[in-house]
C-alpha positions in Angstrom: 0.0 0.0 0.0 1.1 3.6 -0.6 3.1 5.3 2.1 3.7 8.7 0.7 1.4 11.3 -0.9 3.0 10.7 -4.3 2.6 7.0 -4.1 -1.0 7.5 -3.1 -1.7 9.6 -6.1 0.0 7.2 -8.5 -1.9 4.3 -6.9 -5.2 6.1 -7.3 -4.6 6.9 -10.9 -3.5 3.4 -11.8 -6.5 1.8 -10.0 -8.9 4.2 -11.7 -7.4 3.4 -15.1 -7.6 -0.3 -14.4 -11.2 -0.2 -13.2 -12.4 1.9 -16.2 -10.7 -0.5 -18.6 -12.2 -3.5 -16.9 -15.7 -2.0 -17.1 -15.3 -1.1 -20.8 -13.9 -4.6 -21.5 -16.9 -6.2 -19.8 -19.4 -4.2 -21.7 -17.8 -4.8 -25.1 -17.5 -8.5 -24.3 -21.2 -8.6 -23.5 -22.1 -6.8 -26.7 -20.0 -9.1 -28.8 -21.3 -12.3 -27.2 -18.0 -13.4 -25.6 -14.4 -12.7 -25.2 -11.9 -12.6 -28.0 -8.6 -11.0 -28.8 -10.4 -8.2 -30.6 -12.2 -7.2 -27.4 -8.9 -6.2 -25.7 -8.0 -3.9 -28.6 -11.5 -2.4 -28.8 -11.6 -1.8 -25.1 -8.2 0.0 -25.2 -9.4 2.1 -28.2 -12.6 3.1 -26.2 -10.5 3.9 -23.2 -8.5 6.5 -25.1 -11.9 8.2 -25.9 -13.0 8.1 -22.3 
């Protein structure tokens, strides 16, 4: 766990990025009817927009 203010900020940003990516990934996988390699790329492309 973070011990300094800087580590706390970096940890917060990283976890926010990861959570948003996971939610986008899940929604795209549901819309496509399952997981595939294309879902990873589509989720990353959508993340840039978000």
